[in-house]
C-alpha angles and dihedrals in degrees: 000000000000128000093257089061093052093061115140119222102200119123132088109000113232118239090250106058090190090059093051089049095049089048092054093046091054090052093048096059095126120160088251093055096041087053090052092048095047113036103054107128095191093233094144097227089126092066098075091042091062118087088209093061094035089055097040116009108218134140091242092059095057109106092222088057091054089046091052091059090066095036090060090062091038091058092045088057105034112018112087093210092046091055093052101031107018096168091061091061102027094251122157136172118251115256133190088250090055091052090053090054090047091062096070093035094056101033106030104026101044126049094188088239094146098216088126090055090051092052099039112107088214095045092239106184102214092168090059086055093049092047087056089051090050092050090051091049094049093049089050096049096250104110118112109284094225093058090050092047093049093052094044089051092053091050091049092052089052091051094051108025091156088069088063106028098087093049092046090052090051092055090046092055092053090048086054092062092052090046091052090051093047093051099035086231117120091197097058108129140190104211118206126195091000106172114225096015111150096227132038111197114205112203136192122239110280130065091245087075099047106041100057092048090046090050094050094047093046093053091046090050092237121176099232148141135206118244121237090225136064121245099229113110113191093177090083090055090056092049082238105141093180095055093041089052090051092053091049092045091070094058094041093050091046090049092052093043091056092039092226120173098216137028114210115196114202120235102311123127103199095039091055093048093046096049098032103042109013106035096064086061092051091051098044100249148355124326126240088244137056121249119213142165116242089241090066089050095048089046089054095044090054094046091050094044092237083136127026123219137193117207091200087076088071105044098151120102106269133191131189130229113208110221110227089227096050102036111026096030101022104040096229097138109126100034096073092047093050087052092048092048088058101043104032133064099200113035116172126189124226115229116261102024145166112026091356095052115125117250113254090236101246103083134123095038096305093119087061093057106085098187088061095053093113091053097051092045091053088047092054097057090100091053090049091052091050091052097047092050091062096057089222123158095200128048113201121198134171097213127073093212090056089044090058095044093047092048090055090045090053090056096040096049096032094245111170097221143116119225116221140166123243090246091057092054091048090052088051090053099045112126111229139177090228127033111259124217108264117266108245119236118236109298130215088253088055090052093049089050092050098045120106100344091060116023101132 
């Protein structure tokens, strides 16, 4: 996809929102989108592949039905028969009322998980269609306000890092004390803005994403530094490439300034996918550094015995939830399982798993939009059933967004489970000469800090 196809259409919204929407759709007619719009055979196979439909079987939850909403407008604009005899092909012009209906359809009833695309015999990319709809809604001022606020806050921090640096360094100094207590090493340090460090670790908001990674890298003797910025990128949820690029720019510029060799992103599905797979397109080519998920790093550290782990530290039955972005989209399927094989005594797979795993129901920014809480909890019933069937007492996940959603599902569906990150389980299992203080689970204070400013 070339730069001209990645244009963003935000800015001043014209008086007629439908005119703006139609203009955007015309400019978005890439081969990928046209194929998605043209080749659907209406076979219905996509229905059972969707966690919304599997959890609550209704017509509106079938991916083909969502796609048809955009196809009707596409036929009215581009199909010669549709322009002359619209009823023959089910074409209809876009209206303000239809745009309003699209908001819930694209932002609340599709998490862009791509499981339907994987199982479609024609390869229809419903997620690409819904991303186009999200782009249209963002440009016409109809996207969820909280998502817009979150991405704008991230951009502002990138423009004025000096306003946040002192407070951030104070927080890191407090975290260092906890790290020293956890490791039993009074010299344990969390470096920030270290020029020439091999690794720059990019966290999320919340100490639970920083301390486990810091603990592991300290134990492994890694040469690293902590990024000033958080990894979350809400621009991708809005379909807004200009904003998404601005959010990524902060991290790219920092990595270049510090001359690091690797960027390691903490356990966040969409942040990894955005920076690893999408950002090189936005910036016109590969970066002068490698981008990895921390699960890739941890897998390597265990394999090379840079860290030693004891699985008896995690004796409870554990299952693993594959993040859609890390697994189905990112290809990180076996790394988390090798980690769990090393740090857990009783690992139990969900069925299905890996690239076929069901979405947890909170992806693509949905977990941050409180007014749609009931929708996402209903959409997560399939995931709750998967978890319950394993009999596990701990659900491990490598995405903070999934962690928050599954925590809510556990409460809503009375699942007797704890939800933990892979890094936390690794810290539990680290073999030490002296017993470290236990790593705290995510506290209510952490949750308050994350939600809604960091639910990604």
